[in-house]
N, CA, C and O atoms as CSV, one atom per row, in Angstrom:
chain,resi,resn,atom,element,x,y,z
A,1,MET,N,N,-39.025,42.853,127.133
A,1,MET,CA,C,-39.952,43.528,127.883
A,1,MET,C,C,-38.728,44.802,128.255
A,1,MET,O,O,-37.786,44.766,129.046
A,2,ASN,N,N,-39.278,46.087,127.168
A,2,ASN,CA,C,-38.110,47.027,126.976
A,2,ASN,C,C,-39.592,48.442,127.649
A,2,ASN,O,O,-39.050,49.547,127.612
A,3,GLY,N,N,-40.771,48.547,128.053
A,3,GLY,CA,C,-41.511,49.574,128.272
A,3,GLY,C,C,-42.193,49.999,126.910
A,3,GLY,O,O,-42.771,51.068,126.715
A,4,GLN,N,N,-42.077,49.307,126.299
A,4,GLN,CA,C,-42.325,49.944,124.560
A,4,GLN,C,C,-43.489,49.324,124.832
A,4,GLN,O,O,-43.760,48.589,125.781
A,5,PRO,N,N,-44.538,49.877,123.407
A,5,PRO,CA,C,-46.201,49.483,123.372
A,5,PRO,C,C,-45.779,48.016,122.574
A,5,PRO,O,O,-44.757,48.324,121.961
A,6,TYR,N,N,-45.975,47.061,122.385
A,6,TYR,CA,C,-46.225,45.741,121.736
A,6,TYR,C,C,-47.542,46.107,120.767
A,6,TYR,O,O,-48.434,46.955,120.795
A,7,LYS,N,N,-47.206,45.115,119.989
A,7,LYS,CA,C,-47.614,45.414,118.139
A,7,LYS,C,C,-48.637,43.894,118.232
A,7,LYS,O,O,-48.111,42.787,118.345
A,8,ILE,N,N,-50.428,44.133,118.147
A,8,ILE,CA,C,-50.967,42.649,117.924
A,8,ILE,C,C,-50.214,42.514,117.210
A,8,ILE,O,O,-49.731,43.430,116.546
A,9,GLY,N,N,-49.685,40.549,117.093
A,9,GLY,CA,C,-49.268,39.777,115.959
A,9,GLY,C,C,-47.444,39.977,115.534
A,9,GLY,O,O,-46.706,39.422,114.720
A,10,ASN,N,N,-47.194,41.399,116.886
A,10,ASN,CA,C,-45.164,40.948,116.415
A,10,ASN,C,C,-45.186,39.770,117.226
A,10,ASN,O,O,-45.943,39.694,118.194
A,11,LYS,N,N,-44.344,38.767,116.873
A,11,LYS,CA,C,-43.200,38.593,117.245
A,11,LYS,C,C,-42.139,38.497,118.789
A,11,LYS,O,O,-41.120,37.859,118.525
A,12,TYR,N,N,-42.161,38.836,119.835
A,12,TYR,CA,C,-41.126,39.297,120.823
A,12,TYR,C,C,-40.502,38.477,121.466
A,12,TYR,O,O,-41.259,37.665,122.000
A,13,GLU,N,N,-39.309,38.287,121.692
A,13,GLU,CA,C,-38.604,37.122,122.883
A,13,GLU,C,C,-37.801,38.295,124.063
A,13,GLU,O,O,-37.653,39.499,123.853
A,14,ALA,N,N,-37.360,37.521,125.326
A,14,ALA,CA,C,-36.978,37.849,126.429
A,14,ALA,C,C,-36.566,37.102,126.701
A,14,ALA,O,O,-37.243,36.116,126.412
A,15,SER,N,N,-35.218,36.752,127.443
A,15,SER,CA,C,-34.319,36.189,128.019
A,15,SER,C,C,-34.212,36.588,129.881
A,15,SER,O,O,-34.712,37.596,130.379
A,16,VAL,N,N,-33.731,35.918,130.363
A,16,VAL,CA,C,-33.364,36.034,132.042
A,16,VAL,C,C,-32.570,34.506,132.581
A,16,VAL,O,O,-33.079,33.386,132.634
A,17,ILE,N,N,-31.602,34.797,132.830
A,17,ILE,CA,C,-30.540,34.406,133.356
A,17,ILE,C,C,-30.486,34.066,134.902
A,17,ILE,O,O,-30.529,35.101,135.566
A,18,ILE,N,N,-30.403,32.911,135.670
A,18,ILE,CA,C,-30.998,33.339,137.066
A,18,ILE,C,C,-29.805,32.643,137.316
A,18,ILE,O,O,-29.208,31.762,136.698
A,19,ARG,N,N,-29.533,33.426,138.692
A,19,ARG,CA,C,-28.001,32.625,139.436
A,19,ARG,C,C,-28.436,31.710,140.568
A,19,ARG,O,O,-28.852,32.193,141.621
A,20,LEU,N,N,-28.318,29.929,140.305
A,20,LEU,CA,C,-29.243,28.864,141.054
A,20,LEU,C,C,-28.793,28.724,142.781
A,20,LEU,O,O,-29.424,28.793,143.836
A,21,LYS,N,N,-27.500,28.518,142.446
A,21,LYS,CA,C,-26.716,29.079,144.018
A,21,LYS,C,C,-27.041,27.502,144.905
A,21,LYS,O,O,-27.577,27.315,145.997
A,22,GLY,N,N,-26.603,26.771,144.150
A,22,GLY,CA,C,-26.399,25.084,144.528
A,22,GLY,C,C,-28.194,24.810,144.178
A,22,GLY,O,O,-28.317,23.867,144.959
A,23,VAL,N,N,-29.529,24.964,143.604
A,23,VAL,CA,C,-29.903,23.989,143.086
A,23,VAL,C,C,-30.192,23.520,142.517
A,23,VAL,O,O,-31.084,24.355,142.368
A,24,PRO,N,N,-30.469,22.666,141.687
A,24,PRO,CA,C,-31.043,21.721,140.582
A,24,PRO,C,C,-31.384,22.775,139.643
A,24,PRO,O,O,-31.988,23.775,140.030
A,25,ALA,N,N,-30.990,22.595,138.288
A,25,ALA,CA,C,-32.251,23.573,136.911
A,25,ALA,C,C,-33.773,22.875,136.830
A,25,ALA,O,O,-34.952,23.228,136.823
A,26,SER,N,N,-32.915,21.566,136.768
A,26,SER,CA,C,-34.500,20.941,136.789
A,26,SER,C,C,-35.448,21.438,137.563
A,26,SER,O,O,-36.629,21.536,137.229
A,27,ALA,N,N,-34.744,21.940,139.157
A,27,ALA,CA,C,-35.515,22.300,140.257
A,27,ALA,C,C,-36.748,23.143,140.274
A,27,ALA,O,O,-37.715,23.111,141.035
A,28,ILE,N,N,-36.390,24.152,138.917
A,28,ILE,CA,C,-37.109,25.510,138.920
A,28,ILE,C,C,-37.466,25.946,137.934
A,28,ILE,O,O,-36.519,25.962,137.149
A,29,GLY,N,N,-38.581,26.432,137.394
A,29,GLY,CA,C,-39.010,26.759,136.462
A,29,GLY,C,C,-39.631,28.691,136.034
A,29,GLY,O,O,-40.254,29.282,136.916
A,30,LEU,N,N,-39.456,29.140,135.187
A,30,LEU,CA,C,-40.087,30.463,135.215
A,30,LEU,C,C,-41.366,30.841,134.097
A,30,LEU,O,O,-41.329,30.253,133.016
A,31,GLU,N,N,-42.281,31.636,134.308
A,31,GLU,CA,C,-43.330,31.710,133.018
A,31,GLU,C,C,-43.448,33.155,133.678
A,31,GLU,O,O,-43.039,33.647,134.730
A,32,LEU,N,N,-44.303,33.686,132.429
A,32,LEU,CA,C,-44.737,35.359,132.560
A,32,LEU,C,C,-46.014,35.231,132.943
A,32,LEU,O,O,-46.503,34.281,132.331
A,33,VAL,N,N,-47.108,35.944,133.964
A,33,VAL,CA,C,-47.998,36.361,134.224
A,33,VAL,C,C,-48.447,37.707,133.282
A,33,VAL,O,O,-47.869,38.643,132.729
A,34,VAL,N,N,-49.269,37.418,133.380
A,34,VAL,CA,C,-49.909,38.638,132.805
A,34,VAL,C,C,-51.091,39.046,133.584
A,34,VAL,O,O,-51.521,38.061,134.184
A,35,THR,N,N,-51.874,40.233,133.845
A,35,THR,CA,C,-52.973,40.348,133.980
A,35,THR,C,C,-53.496,41.442,133.846
A,35,THR,O,O,-52.892,42.341,133.260
A,36,ASP,N,N,-54.690,41.615,134.336
A,36,ASP,CA,C,-55.797,43.251,133.490
A,36,ASP,C,C,-55.891,43.567,134.849
A,36,ASP,O,O,-55.116,42.903,135.538
A,37,THR,N,N,-56.881,44.701,135.714
A,37,THR,CA,C,-57.933,45.143,137.061
A,37,THR,C,C,-58.407,44.989,135.862
A,37,THR,O,O,-58.137,45.152,134.672
A,38,SER,N,N,-59.756,44.365,137.069
A,38,SER,CA,C,-61.036,44.710,136.280
A,38,SER,C,C,-61.977,46.205,136.820
A,38,SER,O,O,-61.689,46.986,137.727
A,39,LYS,N,N,-63.209,46.221,135.847
A,39,LYS,CA,C,-63.890,47.240,137.129
A,39,LYS,C,C,-63.796,47.351,138.412
A,39,LYS,O,O,-63.305,48.318,138.994
A,40,SER,N,N,-64.465,45.933,139.149
A,40,SER,CA,C,-64.098,46.788,140.437
A,40,SER,C,C,-62.865,46.034,140.727
A,40,SER,O,O,-62.993,44.876,141.125
A,41,GLY,N,N,-61.890,46.452,140.606
A,41,GLY,CA,C,-60.600,46.135,141.202
A,41,GLY,C,C,-59.386,45.296,141.118
A,41,GLY,O,O,-58.180,45.539,141.079
A,42,ARG,N,N,-60.072,44.283,141.106
A,42,ARG,CA,C,-59.776,42.499,140.784
A,42,ARG,C,C,-58.814,42.117,139.850
A,42,ARG,O,O,-59.032,41.839,138.671
A,43,MET,N,N,-57.934,42.115,140.323
A,43,MET,CA,C,-56.629,41.120,138.878
A,43,MET,C,C,-57.081,40.277,138.862
A,43,MET,O,O,-57.636,39.665,139.774
A,44,LYS,N,N,-56.940,40.017,137.716
A,44,LYS,CA,C,-57.843,38.878,136.858
A,44,LYS,C,C,-56.625,38.354,135.566
A,44,LYS,O,O,-56.239,39.040,134.620
A,45,LEU,N,N,-56.295,37.211,135.846
A,45,LEU,CA,C,-55.142,36.525,134.507
A,45,LEU,C,C,-55.451,36.607,133.235
A,45,LEU,O,O,-56.301,35.792,132.875
A,46,ILE,N,N,-55.180,37.082,132.702
A,46,ILE,CA,C,-55.199,37.107,131.346
A,46,ILE,C,C,-53.902,36.155,130.445
A,46,ILE,O,O,-53.946,35.479,129.417
A,47,HIS,N,N,-52.907,36.467,131.311
A,47,HIS,CA,C,-52.323,34.783,130.298
A,47,HIS,C,C,-51.249,34.447,131.362
A,47,HIS,O,O,-51.085,35.003,132.448
A,48,SER,N,N,-50.435,33.243,130.732
A,48,SER,CA,C,-49.160,32.949,131.810
A,48,SER,C,C,-48.654,31.612,129.882
A,48,SER,O,O,-49.204,31.044,128.938
A,49,GLN,N,N,-47.412,31.852,130.443
A,49,GLN,CA,C,-46.645,31.179,129.413
A,49,GLN,C,C,-44.995,30.989,129.687
A,49,GLN,O,O,-43.988,31.654,129.441
A,50,GLU,N,N,-45.344,29.474,130.451
A,50,GLU,CA,C,-43.502,28.933,130.810
A,50,GLU,C,C,-42.800,29.297,129.901
A,50,GLU,O,O,-43.056,29.339,128.697
A,51,PHE,N,N,-41.441,29.710,130.714
A,51,PHE,CA,C,-40.342,29.808,129.331
A,51,PHE,C,C,-39.766,28.578,129.591
A,51,PHE,O,O,-39.947,27.783,130.514
A,52,LYS,N,N,-38.883,28.548,128.413
A,52,LYS,CA,C,-37.979,27.281,128.033
A,52,LYS,C,C,-37.736,27.696,128.690
A,52,LYS,O,O,-38.265,28.609,129.324
A,53,MET,N,N,-36.088,26.760,128.880
A,53,MET,CA,C,-34.672,26.697,129.563
A,53,MET,C,C,-33.626,26.729,128.142
A,53,MET,O,O,-33.838,25.783,127.384
A,54,GLU,N,N,-32.988,27.294,127.883
A,54,GLU,CA,C,-32.238,26.624,127.078
A,54,GLU,C,C,-30.963,26.395,127.456
A,54,GLU,O,O,-30.606,25.422,126.792
A,55,LYS,N,N,-29.765,26.867,128.394
A,55,LYS,CA,C,-29.054,26.060,128.806
A,55,LYS,C,C,-28.993,25.806,130.438
A,55,LYS,O,O,-29.947,25.866,131.214
A,56,PHE,N,N,-27.702,25.526,130.730
A,56,PHE,CA,C,-27.439,26.104,132.404
A,56,PHE,C,C,-25.933,25.634,132.428
A,56,PHE,O,O,-25.680,24.465,132.135
A,57,GLU,N,N,-25.207,26.265,132.673
A,57,GLU,CA,C,-23.493,26.421,132.751
A,57,GLU,C,C,-23.008,27.190,133.876
A,57,GLU,O,O,-23.542,28.241,134.230
A,58,GLU,N,N,-21.961,26.655,134.465
A,58,GLU,CA,C,-21.869,27.660,135.303
A,58,GLU,C,C,-22.247,28.185,136.597
A,58,GLU,O,O,-21.708,29.214,137.005
A,59,GLY,N,N,-23.161,27.553,137.314
A,59,GLY,CA,C,-24.243,27.718,137.734
A,59,GLY,C,C,-25.507,28.636,137.633
A,59,GLY,O,O,-26.123,29.041,138.618
A,60,LYS,N,N,-25.796,28.892,136.456
A,60,LYS,CA,C,-26.930,29.861,135.993
A,60,LYS,C,C,-27.372,29.343,135.115
A,60,LYS,O,O,-26.705,29.005,134.136
A,61,VAL,N,N,-28.741,29.130,135.259
A,61,VAL,CA,C,-29.715,28.976,134.012
A,61,VAL,C,C,-30.845,29.774,133.089
A,61,VAL,O,O,-31.716,30.364,133.730
A,62,TYR,N,N,-30.902,29.839,131.738
A,62,TYR,CA,C,-30.644,30.696,131.677
A,62,TYR,C,C,-32.062,29.979,130.106
A,62,TYR,O,O,-32.018,29.024,129.330
A,63,PHE,N,N,-33.338,31.371,130.412
A,63,PHE,CA,C,-34.673,30.761,129.778
A,63,PHE,C,C,-34.250,31.384,129.206
A,63,PHE,O,O,-33.091,31.798,129.189
A,64,LYS,N,N,-35.742,31.766,128.131
A,64,LYS,CA,C,-36.111,32.022,127.226
A,64,LYS,C,C,-37.719,32.103,126.708
A,64,LYS,O,O,-38.466,31.126,126.672
A,65,ILE,N,N,-38.114,33.562,126.293
A,65,ILE,CA,C,-39.747,32.236,125.491
A,65,ILE,C,C,-40.191,33.650,124.770
A,65,ILE,O,O,-40.229,34.845,125.061
A,66,LYS,N,N,-40.473,32.876,123.761
A,66,LYS,CA,C,-41.233,34.258,122.560
A,66,LYS,C,C,-42.644,34.367,122.626
A,66,LYS,O,O,-43.271,33.341,122.890
A,67,ILE,N,N,-43.118,35.187,122.478
A,67,ILE,CA,C,-44.733,35.943,123.421
A,67,ILE,C,C,-44.859,36.328,121.690
A,67,ILE,O,O,-43.976,36.576,120.869
A,68,ILE,N,N,-46.200,36.264,121.572
A,68,ILE,CA,C,-47.357,37.101,120.018
A,68,ILE,C,C,-48.252,37.469,121.150
A,68,ILE,O,O,-48.661,36.601,121.922
A,69,PRO,N,N,-48.602,38.847,121.290
A,69,PRO,CA,C,-49.609,39.301,121.857
A,69,PRO,C,C,-50.952,39.586,120.467
A,69,PRO,O,O,-50.998,39.726,119.245
A,70,THR,N,N,-52.052,39.538,121.877
A,70,THR,CA,C,-53.687,38.473,120.643
A,70,THR,C,C,-54.680,40.098,121.229
A,70,THR,O,O,-55.547,40.578,120.499
A,71,LEU,N,N,-54.301,40.762,122.704
A,71,LEU,CA,C,-55.268,41.329,123.084
A,71,LEU,C,C,-54.556,43.033,122.770
A,71,LEU,O,O,-53.347,43.215,122.621
A,72,THR,N,N,-55.370,43.897,122.730
A,72,THR,CA,C,-54.801,45.489,123.138
A,72,THR,C,C,-55.424,45.469,124.489
A,72,THR,O,O,-56.295,44.748,124.976
A,73,GLY,N,N,-54.533,46.747,125.085
A,73,GLY,CA,C,-54.583,47.045,125.930
A,73,GLY,C,C,-53.752,47.619,126.783
A,73,GLY,O,O,-52.601,47.616,126.346
A,74,SER,N,N,-53.883,48.179,127.972
A,74,SER,CA,C,-52.906,48.202,128.967
A,74,SER,C,C,-52.754,46.979,130.248
A,74,SER,O,O,-53.510,46.998,131.219
A,75,PHE,N,N,-51.511,45.793,130.054
A,75,PHE,CA,C,-51.388,45.581,131.202
A,75,PHE,C,C,-50.551,45.199,131.802
A,75,PHE,O,O,-49.478,45.727,131.508
A,76,ASN,N,N,-50.493,44.155,132.909
A,76,ASN,CA,C,-50.128,44.343,134.359
A,76,ASN,C,C,-49.278,42.884,134.070
A,76,ASN,O,O,-49.944,41.852,134.156
A,77,TYR,N,N,-47.669,42.757,133.693
A,77,TYR,CA,C,-47.294,41.281,134.140
A,77,TYR,C,C,-45.795,41.330,135.262
A,77,TYR,O,O,-45.262,42.317,135.769
A,78,GLY,N,N,-45.371,39.658,135.390
A,78,GLY,CA,C,-44.771,39.629,136.184
A,78,GLY,C,C,-43.880,38.269,135.710
A,78,GLY,O,O,-43.966,37.556,134.710
A,79,PHE,N,N,-43.311,38.249,136.461
A,79,PHE,CA,C,-42.329,36.821,136.242
A,79,PHE,C,C,-42.381,35.883,137.618
A,79,PHE,O,O,-42.195,36.327,138.751
A,80,ARG,N,N,-42.635,34.674,137.330
A,80,ARG,CA,C,-42.780,34.029,138.592
A,80,ARG,C,C,-41.604,32.872,138.424
A,80,ARG,O,O,-41.125,32.604,137.321
A,81,ILE,N,N,-41.234,32.282,139.541
A,81,ILE,CA,C,-39.933,31.757,139.047
A,81,ILE,C,C,-40.819,30.379,140.755
A,81,ILE,O,O,-41.391,30.717,141.792
A,82,PHE,N,N,-40.575,29.351,140.361
A,82,PHE,CA,C,-41.566,28.124,141.263
A,82,PHE,C,C,-41.305,27.049,140.950
A,82,PHE,O,O,-40.860,26.715,139.852
A,83,PRO,N,N,-41.536,26.369,141.844
A,83,PRO,CA,C,-40.241,24.673,141.711
A,83,PRO,C,C,-41.082,23.982,141.027
A,83,PRO,O,O,-42.310,24.057,140.985
A,84,LYS,N,N,-39.920,22.892,140.164
A,84,LYS,CA,C,-40.655,22.055,139.475
A,84,LYS,C,C,-40.238,20.416,140.617
A,84,LYS,O,O,-39.551,20.448,141.638
A,85,HIS,N,N,-40.690,19.566,140.207
A,85,HIS,CA,C,-40.574,18.226,140.768
A,85,HIS,C,C,-42.000,17.377,140.366
A,85,HIS,O,O,-43.082,17.959,140.308
A,86,LYS,N,N,-41.835,15.805,140.077
A,86,LYS,CA,C,-42.564,15.255,139.355
A,86,LYS,C,C,-43.848,14.572,140.171
A,86,LYS,O,O,-44.876,14.005,139.801
A,87,ASP,N,N,-43.005,15.069,142.067
A,87,ASP,CA,C,-44.446,14.796,143.020
A,87,ASP,C,C,-45.493,16.418,143.376
A,87,ASP,O,O,-46.557,16.426,143.995
A,88,LEU,N,N,-44.833,17.568,142.811
A,88,LEU,CA,C,-45.886,18.258,143.237
A,88,LEU,C,C,-46.900,18.217,141.832
A,88,LEU,O,O,-46.445,17.955,140.718
A,89,PRO,N,N,-48.262,18.505,142.076
A,89,PRO,CA,C,-49.219,18.461,141.373
A,89,PRO,C,C,-49.740,19.871,140.306
A,89,PRO,O,O,-50.237,19.897,139.181
A,90,HIS,N,N,-49.284,21.133,141.440
A,90,HIS,CA,C,-49.650,22.034,141.237
A,90,HIS,C,C,-48.472,23.196,141.466
A,90,HIS,O,O,-48.039,22.944,142.591
A,91,LYS,N,N,-47.708,24.407,140.911
A,91,LYS,CA,C,-46.986,25.455,141.527
A,91,LYS,C,C,-46.932,25.456,142.716
A,91,LYS,O,O,-46.040,25.121,143.495
A,92,GLN,N,N,-48.445,26.051,142.929
A,92,GLN,CA,C,-48.206,27.520,143.703
A,92,GLN,C,C,-48.880,26.086,145.340
A,92,GLN,O,O,-49.647,26.486,146.217
A,93,ASP,N,N,-48.543,25.151,145.323
A,93,ASP,CA,C,-48.181,23.499,146.298
A,93,ASP,C,C,-47.573,23.520,147.604
A,93,ASP,O,O,-47.848,23.181,148.755
A,94,PHE,N,N,-46.326,24.233,146.747
A,94,PHE,CA,C,-44.881,24.332,147.644
A,94,PHE,C,C,-45.548,25.587,148.063
A,94,PHE,O,O,-46.543,26.037,147.494
A,95,ASN,N,N,-44.630,26.443,149.654
A,95,ASN,CA,C,-43.992,28.064,149.852
A,95,ASN,C,C,-42.827,28.191,149.031
A,95,ASN,O,O,-41.718,28.203,149.565
A,96,LEU,N,N,-42.963,28.291,147.737
A,96,LEU,CA,C,-41.259,28.173,147.259
A,96,LEU,C,C,-41.418,29.333,146.078
A,96,LEU,O,O,-40.367,29.708,145.558
A,97,VAL,N,N,-42.572,29.880,145.656
A,97,VAL,CA,C,-43.454,30.498,144.486
A,97,VAL,C,C,-42.695,31.848,144.346
A,97,VAL,O,O,-43.295,32.473,145.221
A,98,SER,N,N,-41.691,32.817,143.792
A,98,SER,CA,C,-41.100,33.495,143.745
A,98,SER,C,C,-40.963,34.464,143.007
A,98,SER,O,O,-40.094,34.081,142.223
A,99,TRP,N,N,-41.426,36.153,142.541
A,99,TRP,CA,C,-41.986,37.139,141.873
A,99,TRP,C,C,-40.796,37.340,142.036
A,99,TRP,O,O,-40.222,37.423,143.121
A,100,ILE,N,N,-40.003,37.499,140.237
A,100,ILE,CA,C,-39.802,38.718,140.443
A,100,ILE,C,C,-39.405,40.010,138.636
A,100,ILE,O,O,-39.200,41.216,138.773
């Protein structure tokens, strides 16, 4: 995600490394969230995609994602870290979602 225009149909990859500071790697997820602003000024979700965890070593977790744009336009995007646990039915049910 380098600030350059992305072309429809091309494949792009991004990597993120997160220092866990004692949190188990299995307890977090990372996702890309793409939004657009409607004519009324409200944010509208266009796409979300979870990163795949590649590896965990020395207190760091390595995530990677592959995306292929399918829409034209100018969009907003962000990266969201969320808790993962079998007893949490939804990512937002726990007050630990963080934007990076």
